[in-house]
N, C-alpha and C positions, 0 to 999 in steps of 0.2 A: 651362838656355835650350833651348828647342826650334827648333833648325835646321832641321827635318825641311823644315816647310811654306812657309818664306822661301828656300830654295834653290830652289823648286820644280823639282826635276830633273825631275819625268814631265813636264812643258813643253818641255824641251830635246833628252829622246829623242822624244819626236813629231816634233818639227824635222828632228830626223835620220835617221825612219823613214819619214816623206813625205818629205823631199830623195833619199832611198837609194829612197825608190819609183819615184819622178817621175824618177829618172835613167834607169835602168833599164825606163824604160816609156818612157822618150823614146828611148834609144840601141834601145831595138828596134824601133822606126819608122824612126831613122836607119839600122837595118841595113838596110830592107827601101826605102831610097829615097824613103822619105812625108818627111821630114822634113829640113832643113838648106839645101835650094837657096836660091840664092843670092839677094837680093834682084832683082838686074834680073833674072834667072829667072825668078821667081814673077811680075817685070812681065811682061814678056812670054807668059806661059804666062796670068795673067789677060786681056793684053790681045785674046789669041788668041779664037778661035770654036771651039763643039763639047764635046763632053766632056773634053779632057783640061783646057780652061779651069777648065770648073766641079769637076775633082774638085781643081786649081792649091787654089781658093779658097776647097772645102771643109778641106786640108790647114794654110791659113797660119789659118783661124778658130781650129782646132788647136792649132796651135802658142803662138797669142795666149793661149789656157786656160792653158799649162801653167806651175808655177813656174818661176824663175830666168829665164836668159836661151842657147837654146841655142848652138851655132857646130861650124863646121869648121873644123881643123888642119889646113893641107896641106904637106907635108912632102917636096918634089921629088927629084927624082934625081940632081942634084948639093946635097943638102940644106938648101938652101935652105928656110926655113919663113914662113908668111905665114897669114894668116884668109882662108880660102875662102866664109868665110859666119859672118854674125854676126846674130841675132836683135833685133826691133825697143827688145827689152825694155831691151839696152844702153843707152839713151838714159836712162833710166828707175834704172836701178839704179847703171850708172858714169857718167854724166854726159857720156859719150864718146857720139862720133854710129855709127851704126851702117853704117862705112861699109868693104868687106873691104881695102879701102888703105893700108898700114900701120896700120891696128888693135894690130896686133900692139906696134910697136913706141911705142906711145900706151901700150898698156893696160901695157908693161913700167917705162914712167918713171913712171907713179906708182906703184908698189910701190916702199914706203919701201926706201933702200938696207940693210938692215939684214937685211931678209928676199930681197931682189931676187938674191943669188947661188944663194939654197937653189931660190928659186923656179927658175930658170934650169936650175941642177944638177937637180931632179928633169926638168921638161921635156925634157933632153937624153936621160935616163934611158930615158925612155920611149920617144924618137923610136927609140935605139941599139938599142934592146932587142924593140921595139914591141911593147910589154908596154903591160897597161890603167893610165891615171894619173890620180892624186888627190891634192890636194896644198891644205891652208887656208894664207891668204896674206894679208897686210895689205893695202889700196887705199884711195891717199890721190884722194877726189875734187877738182877740178877747183874746186869750192867750196869745200874745203881740210878736208873731213869726212871724217874716216877710214870703212871699213868693212872687216869680213870676211869673206871668201869662199873657196866650199869650189867647187873646181876639178877635173872628171871627166871622162874621156876613153875609150870603146873605140877600136883601131887596126882600119885596114881595108886591108888590105895592098894595092896596087894594082901594075901593070907599072912603072908609072915614082914611085916613091916609095910613099908612103902618105898618109892620109885619115883624120883623127882627127875622133871625132864627138863632143861632150860637152855640158854642159852646167855655166856658172856661178850656185848660190847663195849669193843673201844668209843670212850664218849671223853677223851682228853680232850681233842678240840675245844667243845663245846662248853666244857667247865672255865676253861682257859679262857675265855670269850667272854664270859659272864663274870668271871674276874675283873677281867682290862675293864668292861663295862659298866661297874660297880666302882673301879679306882676312878676310871671317865668319871661319874657323876657328882664319885665325890669329892673330885677334884676342879671341877668346871667353873669361874664364877659368875656363870646365867643358873638361874633358880628353876631346879627339876623336880617336877610330880610326873609320875604314874595313877594314869586309875583303871581295876578292870573293864569290863564292860557293864557292872549292874553301875559303873561312876564311882565306885567304892576308892578309898585312894590304897597302894601298893607302895608307894615310894614316893619321899620324903628326901631332897638331900640337903647339908647342910645351911645353903645359899636358902632354901627355898623356906627354911624354919627360919632362920632371921628374918627372912621377910615378912613373913607370916606372924610372928611372936609365939611361934605355936609349937612344938616339939612330936617326932615324926610320930611317936608312939603314940601322941596326942591326937594325928592325924590317923592312921592307920585304922581300914575298916570303918571308918565315917561316910558319907557320899561330898561328895565336892558340892549338892545343894546343897546339905544342911550345913555346912564347915561354912560356904558363902550365899547363903540368902539372895544378898543384892547383884547377885550376876543376872539371874532370871529373869525373864522379858530382857537382858540387854543384849549388844553384839556378843558378846562374849560367848553369851548362850546358844545363839543363830550360830557361830560359828562352832563349838564344839560339838554342836551337835545335826552340824553336815559333814565334820569330817569323820565323827562316827558312822553316821549313816554310808556315805560313799568311798570310806577309806584311803581316801586321798588326802592327804599334807595339807597347809595352808596355813600363810602368816601375814599377822596385820599387824596396826599399832590402833589401841584404842587406849582410853584414859576408864579405872575401874574407882569413879566416882565415893567408893565405899573407903580407899586410904590417901585418895587426892593424889594419883601416881599412872603414869604415863609409862604402858607399858609395850616392848614388844614381846609378841608372844609368836611360838611356831609348837604349829599341834600336829604328833605324828602318831598313825594310829599304829598299835601294838599289836605282835603274833596273836597275846591269847585274846585277842577280841576286845581291847581298852584303848587308853588312847595314852601318849606320852607329851606332857610340856615343858617348852624353853620355856623361861620369863627373863627378859631382861631391863633394870627399869634407867628406862629413857629421859625421867621426869627434865636431865636437868640441859638433856638434849634439844627437849622441844623448848623450855624456856630459853635455852640460846637461838633456835630459829625462830621464838616468836619475838624478841625482839630484834632478831635481824631483818624478820618481816615487815617489826615498825618503821622502823631504819626506812628499810627499802618502801614502805609504801607514804613514807615521807621524800622521798628523794619522787618517789610516781607521781605524786600529787601535784608537784611542784615540776615535772618535766612531762606529763602525761599528761593534765587538761588544762592542753596550750595547744592552740591549731597551730603553730610554728613548730617544723621542721628541729628539731635539737638533736647533738650528736659530736661525739670526741674521737680523735684520733688519732695517730701516729705514722711517722713515715716509714717503720718498720713493718704495721699490723695491721696499716690502713682503718678502718673504720672499725673500733675497739665498743662502744657504744652508742643506741639509735635511742627515740623515741618513740612508741606506736604509733606517733605521727610523719615522721621521718619516712617508716617503713611502711604505713598505707600510701604517702605521697609520691614515691617511687614504686609503688604496687609488688611490694613482696609478702610474702605469707606470714615472715615472722622474723625475729633477725638473726638467725642463724641462717639464712637464707640470705639476708638482708650483707651480712660480712664477707661471704662465700662466694658473692658476688665480686668483677672486678671493679676498680672505683672507676676509669675511665668509660667503663659504660652507663655512668652514670649522665654524662652529658651529650648532649644531641649533636655536638664538637667536638670531640675528644681533643682538637688542638686548643680548645678556648682552657680547658682544666690546666693548659698548661703556664695559659697565660695568665689565670686567676691565681695559679702558684707562687710565681714570682711579683704578684700584688702581695700576697698575703707575706712573704718575708717579709717587707718592705714595710709592716705595719698592722697588716690586717685587712679584713675588707669590708666596708660600713653603704649596704643596701646596694649593694651592687648587681644588674639585671643579667637576667642566665639563662639561656632557653637546656632545661632538663629533660635527660629521658628516661619514660617509666619503663619496670621488666619486659611490657608487653610492647615495647617499641614505640606507645603514641609518646607523645612532649607537649611540658605544662609551661611556664614564666613561670618563673620565682627571685626573689628575690634574701642576695645571701649577703650572709654578715659574718666573717669571723676574727679569732684573737689568739695569742698563742699563752696559753699556762702553763707554766710548770709544776711540776710535781710535786709533793712536801718535801719528800728527799734531795729533790733537785735531782737525780739524776734520770729525771726525765719530763722530753718534752710536747705536750696534748697543743693538737689544734684543734677547738673548739666552736661548733660553726649554731646555726641558722638557719633554716631555710623558711621565707612566707610563702605559699604559692598566690600571686596576683593572676592565675591566670581568667578567673573571674572580674577580675577588673576589668584588664585586659580587654575581656572578652563585652565587658559594658561599654565600655569607650568602643571598641569595635560597633556593637548593638545600636551606639548612637549617633556613630557615623554610616548606617546602614537606613535605622530609625530617619534620618532627613532625607537621606535619597529617597525613601519608600515616599516621606511624605511629599517633596519634589513632587514628585511619578505615578503616587496612584494614580489609579484611572477613577476611583472614587474623591465624589468630594470631601478632603477635613477641614474641620476648625476644633484650634489649640483656644478650653477658656480656663483664666485663674478662679481658682477658691480663693477667697479671704473671708478669713473670720475676725470678727469682732463679734464681741462679749458675745449675743448669745443669736446673732443675725449673720448669714453669709450673704458675701458681697460676691456677682461673677460679673468680669470684664475676660471679652476677646481677648488670644495676646495672638496669634497667628490666623492663619487661613494659607490653604495648596491651591497650587492654580487652578484646579479643576473646581474649585469651590468659588473664584473668581471670575469665571467662565460663567459658568450656571447663577449664581445670584449677583453678579454684577456690583459686587463690592471689593474691591483688592484688600491686600496686609493694611495698608496704610489707612486704609474708610475705616479700618474695624480693630486697627492695634486699643488696648489699654480703655474701649468705649461698652456699656455694656449693653445688653438686648434690647432695653425698649430703648439706646443712643439710637441703635441700629437699624429697628424692625419698625419700630413705637409700642404702644401700650398693651393693646389688644394683643397681639403678636407675642409683646414680650412675656404677658404675663402665665402664659403657654411653656414656651423653653424656660421661663424659670422654675415653675414649679418642679417639671422634669428633671430641671438640676437642684435641687433641693431635694428632688428623690433619692434623683441617684448616689449625690455621698448623701443623704441618713444611713442609705439601704449600703451602701463600701460596694457593691457589686455592679455588674452591666445592666444597662435596663437600654428598652426597648419599644418604642415607641410612632402612630402614624400621625401624622401631620397635613393638612390641606398650606401650602404657601404660595398667593399672586405672583407671580409670572406679569411680564409683559405678554407676553403667545395664552394667557389665559391661566384660569387653574389648576396650579399641578401639586400632583400626591408625590409624599416620603415619608420612605418608612426610613428611620431615624436610629442609630445605638449609640450610648455613651455611657463610657465606658471609664469610673473613675483612676486615679493616678495617684497613687500614698506612696509617700513618703516622713516615715518614722511616725509610722501611726495615723497618720491624719492625711486626710484628700486635700491634697496640696492645684489637681488641674483634675479635666475632665478632658478627654478626646471624646470630638463628638465625628459622626460619620452617616451622612443623609445620605440614599439614595433613591434616584427616583424612578418613582413607581407605576408609574402614572400609567404610562400603557398595560402594567397587568393590573388594577384597580377596573380600565375599559372593559376590560377581560372579563370581570369576574362579575362585573355588573348585566353584559351582554348574557353571561351565561346563567344571569339570576333571572334575567328574563326569558330566555328559553325555558327554565325549567317552570316559572311560572304558567308558560303557555302551553307544556307539558302538562301540567297538575292539571289547568283549569279545561284543555282538550278532554283529559280522559272523566274529572267531574262531569261534565257537559254530556258526553257520548253516554251514561248510563239512560239518559233518556227515552237515547233514539235508539238504542237494543231494547227498551222495549212498547217502541208502534207497534199497533197494535194494526194500521190501514196501510196501503198504501200511497195514498195520498197526503199522509199524514207526513210522511217521511219530508217531503223538501223543506216541509214548516219548522220541524226540527234541527235538518241538517242549517237551514238560516239561525235557528237563533243562539245553534253553535257556533257558528262562523262569527256573529255580532260577539258574542262571548267569549271568544279568543284573539279574532285577530280586530286591526284597524283598517283595513282597504277602505276604497271611498267607493269602491262597487262589489256586494256581493250578488252570486247569481246562481242560481239553481234551477234546474231544464233536465228533464224525463223527455227518455222516445216513447214516442206513440208513434206505432205501424214506422214510415220510413218518415216523421216529423220530427225535431225537437222541442217538445213547445216548454218553452218559459213557466215556471213555476212558483219563484220566487223571488223577487229583483230589490234590491236595496240601495240607494247609492246618495250619497254622501258629500256635501260639499264641492258639487260639482258644478260646472258652470252651465254644461250643456250636456243633458241625460240623453243619451237616445232609448228608442220606444222600446222594448222589447217584442221580440213577435215571434211567434212558432218558423220554425225555416226547417226546408230539408236534410238530412241528413248527408248529398251530395252537398251540399253548402260546405264551402270553404273558410270557417271559422274553428277558433281557437276551443271551442267544445267538443266538433265535429273532429275535431285536430287529436283530441285526446281519446275521444272512446274507440277508435282508430289505432292508437298506438297501443291506449290499453296502459298509459303513464302521462305524467302530467307535462305538459306541454306548453311550453312561453313561448310568447309572443312577443318582443319589447318594442315594436313598432306598428302599430295596427294599420299600417303603410303597408306593410307586408301582405294581408291576407287578401286573397283574390277574390275580394265581392262588394258588393254597392252601399253597404251600411253606413250609418252615419256612426262614427265613436264621440264625438265631440273632442272635448279633451281631454280623454283616455290616452295613453299614450303605450302605456304597458301591462298587458294581460297576461291570467296565466289558466289554465284547462287543466282540471284535476275528472279523470275517469271516476264513474261509480259503476265499475265494469262495464255491462253493456245497457246498462239502464239508461245510462243521464248521462249527464258530470256539473260542475262545479264551477266556478269561472270568476274569478278575483282581478281587479287592476286597481291600475291607480296611473295619476297621471305624469309621475315621472318617475324615474328612478327604477329599480332592477329589485330580484325577494330573492330574500335572503334563504339559504339552501335550508334552512329547519325548517319554515314557513313554511316549504314548499312539499316537502319530508310529512308536515303534520299536518296537511290536506290531504296528503297520498293515505293517511291515517284513515282521517274522517273519509275520504272517500271508499275506503278500504270497509267503514263501516258501514257509509253506507250499504255499501253493496251485497255486506254478511244480513240484513237485516232485510232489504226486495230480494234475496234470493231467497231466504228463510220465509217472507209472503207470499213469496210466488209458488215453491212448494207446499207451502201449507194448505193455498188454493187446491191445487194439485192431490193432496193425499186424502180431503176432505171431497175431491172427487174419486179416488180408488178405493174408497172404503166400502162402493157400492159393487164395484167386483173386486168378487175376493177370491177365484179364480188370479188373478191380478197381484193380490195383495204382498206375499215374498219379495215378487220381479219389481215389485215397487220401491220395497223398500231398500231393496240393495243400490238401484237406480239411484233411487234420492240419499243414498248414502256417499255413493260416487259423485252425484252431482255437489252437493254440499262439500263437499272435501276440495272439488278443482273450484267451485263459486270464492270458497272462504282463504284457498290458497293464494289468489294472487290479490287481495289485501294483505293479507300474512307474509308473504312474501315481501309488499309495500310494509311492513310496518316493521321487519327485522332489517330490512337496508336501514330503514332512518334509525332504526335505534344503533347500526353498526356505526353511518357516518358519524351520530350526535358521540357515541365512543370514541370515534378519531380523532372529534374535535376537543371533548376534554383532555382525554390524550395529549395533541397537539400542544393544548393550553397550561400543560404540565398542571391541572387539576386535579383533586382527591375529596373525596369524602359524599355528602349525600348525593350529587348530581352523579359522579359516576357513576354513583352505587345503584341509582337508576335506572340507566340507563345499561347496567348490565344484567338490570333482572329482567327489562325490555327486553333485550338481546336474546336474555337465558329462554324469556318465557314461551319468545316466537317460537324461538327452533324445539322448545319441548312440545310445542301447540303442533307445529310441522311432521313431527315425528308423529303425533297421536293421527294426525289428521292419515299422512301414508296410511298406518296401520289400517284407518275406515277404510282406507281406497284400498289395500291388499284385500281383508275381508270380503269386502264388499264385491268387489273381483270374483271370490272364493264362491261366494255362496251367490252370485247369479250366473255362473256356470263360464266365465269371462274367461278364468284363469286358465291357459293348455300350458300343456305342459311337454318337453324335451326328452325325444328319447336316446342321444345321444349319450354316450359314458362319460361317468367323471369319477378320477381318484378320489377314493371320500376323507383320506389321510391329507391330500392335501390341501382339501377345501377349509381341512379342521384347523391346522397348521396356521394359512392366512390366517381365516378369522380371529383367532386367538393371537397371533400377530395386531393384527388392526384393536384389540378388545386390554393388547398389556394395558398402553397409554393410564386406562381408566382402572384398571386394577390397580397399577400402581401408584396413581395418586388417591386411591383410598386404604393402600398399602396393603396387600389383600398377593398372595404370591399365586399367578396362577400360572398351573402346569399341564404338559400338554403328555399321555403318554404316547407312544411309539410301538407302531403293532409291526415291526420286523419285518415288514413288506405292505409294498401297493395295495390297497384296498380299490378295487376297480368293482363299481356297477353303473345298468345300463339305468341311471336315470336320472331327471334335470337337475344339473347342476344348480341353478338359479336356485332353485325349492328347497336343495341341499345345505346351501349355506343361509337360505334365511329361518333351517327351523335351527341348523348350529348355531346361527348370531343368535337372536331371542334367547335360547337355554342358556346361553354363555352369557349371553346381558341378564338376564333372570336372576342365575346363579352370583354374579357380583355386586345387582342392586340389593339382593336379600345377605351378604355376608358382612356382616362385623371388619372392621377393622383392625389386620395380622392373621383373618381366616385364613380361608384357602381353597382354592375351585380347582377340581382335574377334569379333562376334559382327553377322552379318547377314542382311535374308533376301530376294532377288529377285524377278522371274519369269524362268528361267530360256527358256521359251516357253509359247503359247499354254496347253499341257496341264499342265507343272512350276513350282513352286515349289524353287526352290537353297534351303536353311539352311545356310551353314556357321558352326563355331565353329572359331576356330583362337586357339595360345596360343604362348609363347613357355619352354615348361616345357622339365619333363625329359624328353620324349619317349620314344617303346617300343619296344623291342629288335625285330628283325628276329621271331623267334622265338617271340615272347609276343604279336605279333598275333592270329592265327587265333583262340586262346581267351578274346581279351579281350569277349566277349559272351557266356560262360559264365557263367551263376549261378556263384553268389562266387568268382569268376575275379578276379586282379589279380594284374600279372609278380611283383611282390613278395609273397610272402605268408609266412604262417608266423606264430609271437608278438613274431619280431624285422624282422620287416617295417619297409620307411622312410616308408609311409601308414596312416590308419588307414581304414575305411571296410571295408564286408559285401562289397564286387565284387557286387553287385546292380541298380549304376546304367544301366552298359552294357547290361545282360541286358533291362532294361525299356524302353530306346528300341528295341532291336533286336525284343522283340516289337511295341512299340503301330507303329514305322516298318511291320513286317510289316503288321499288323494294318489297318493306315492303306493300303495296296498299294504304299508306297515303297519305298528301296532306301536304303542310306549304308556308307560308302566312308571310308575311314580312311588317311589318310598322314604320315608318321611319323620322326623320326629323330633320333634318341638322343643327347641330351643338348641337340639345338636347337625341337625344339617338336611337335604336334602342329597338325591338320588332319582334323575332323569334317566330309562334305561330307552332308548329308539330301536327298535327293532324294522331293518328295510331288508328288499328281493336284492339281491343280485343278481 
């Protein structure tokens, strides 16, 4: 029973607080002489003129607005006691006229005799000790009504006696409320106790005494934890302390082990800071609930642990019970949601429901196949069985039913049909092997093969059914297959392997997958799918051959690059041709003057080998064609050459230029040249060009040492010439690598060949960029670089360069930002040079900024004559000792073969020279590990 709201102690508290406040306020006013004057005095002051009269009137009005009745109680020198003043509210509150004379005696007469003595003693004590007086006392009004008063007063000692100023408050409502509360507490059937803020018992009703087996007087003043120490650390303590803290009521059920009893407990906060507890012994109810749960659990174990959906229904109420399998089967969240649904919606065809009802009335249903509908609209197939059952009292007939979901079974039947269709119409060859276990050994026999298998291997299903692999293919092939079948059975999971099978058209390669068919935990059958991978195998073999050639070429050319004399180059090229290629004719010729002179010639397995002779460069030869074209030239028939040479049995020739220095010629008696071979020969020719060019330049450099005044220009010219000479073989190498990448991608192959081709391509690109930088630097140093003085919009150049490099920044997860100048920045500068400066600085910033960093580039007018280009990054920074060298050619902070970042070290050198040519300056600010800022100032 919730008595907390019925007692409403907050109302009583409010009256007490308000009353105490009113008394304190009124006594304070009295102490300063503002209130409590006798009525006659108030009347004289009100009748007089002047400010004093107005003040007294205001005090009179204030007194009348205060709660209760103010008064003055005077004690004379001889101990005489009288009322010196009583407020006008005495008439309404007490029913007594507010006349001071004899008021105290009349007041005492109306106090019941049972309380009069205590009242007079309290007054006498306050008078004697001149102390604060407070007393609650009943008062019988003249009209017979009994009220309760709270009187209080503060003493004001005087020369002759004392004056007590006080207030009378009507507390009848509070007293009655407390009495009613006490009666309720004593009469309710719940055990009720109360504790104060210190957890000490302040109230224990009769029911609580009986429950605890202890009297109230034995409990009062003791703490809850002393009386019931076993509640410590339990939910009781947790909940009690929570209510004490939050001052919010709570209700819970818990078993107290100390008494072996279940309680329904309500806890409410009391106005005095304590708690009120209401205990209801619910042990019997809990026992009944436990018995009921056991019975329900028994029923639930019968119905809930079966996969069939079980239900009970009546014609009037519909479904009255359904197990969880039934609820889940029809797609509902709960039984209540299921029962609220229209039963006709359980059927995919509502008309079928009526037909089933008619059959049910004739004796029930037994395994009828029905198409049901779930709550979400999807359908499933179920077997429905029902019967009618009479209730024990005979007043009700139930329809009990069970639904078995056979959707999966129907699905298996459909899948079997689909499997048969797929088996017969599959594009791959399929075979089915029966597995029979006898003792510890397993035997395998063919059961079926599909039409593709019959066409591919030439065996019909009738040819192989019931026969072992050995009976079909022979002992050698069968041994390998049965080993794989045993492994598949043992592992109980799919197995892939490759095999060679001889067919009428030759040896074929197959990749076969064996998949076990497991029934009742045993491998009963194995399905095999052999796929013809002959073409793929041949492509792999071709690619392996190509890879071997590429590896052999790069190994062999290492010796070529170290050759020291021009005469040794043809011999080394011939050795590479022999190591890498297997052409019957291998020939190397060099240009001497206007003649192409044979240097090395090898002819193998040729019935007639033409004798090589020096020929004019004007002669129509495959070698001269290649030199003139600057690339590989193929002649598919020697008869197409306009010369008088006898080529014997050679039919197809290929010429590969060694720059302008000579050519390599290879030939064969029939067939064509593989594209990769031609690309590799071009790479070889490029290496030869590089070596011969180096040797020629070295000879020129030896001569140039003697001419000191021409040394600087010779160096630049040598760099420019080398760049041009290397570009030809380099472009051939890049093209070959790109073609190889395409071939590998088209063949669908990955791994080491693809990685190697990608590495060749990227290395070539990197070398080409280095050569471009070398060529540009050489032009700058030789004075061959000319500037265009047309106007350029620097902000446009910056945005375009940033857009070109944004993908590179995005790949490194770097944020590339372009600051807006607010207006176009125009300058009379060479746009190509400015673009090169911006690109080199931004590329450098991206390269030296780690992932997640930021690069900022901006251009703005610094003043009327100068534009500022700033590139700032959050990269690795530059050490202080390395900053003075960063603009030198081929200089990087990290150098050597183990340097951390790739690059030629020419970018900043080019930027510095172009900035100087444009009449500008460049500054760098950097902190190691924090970032770098380049500031380029250009004239406008």
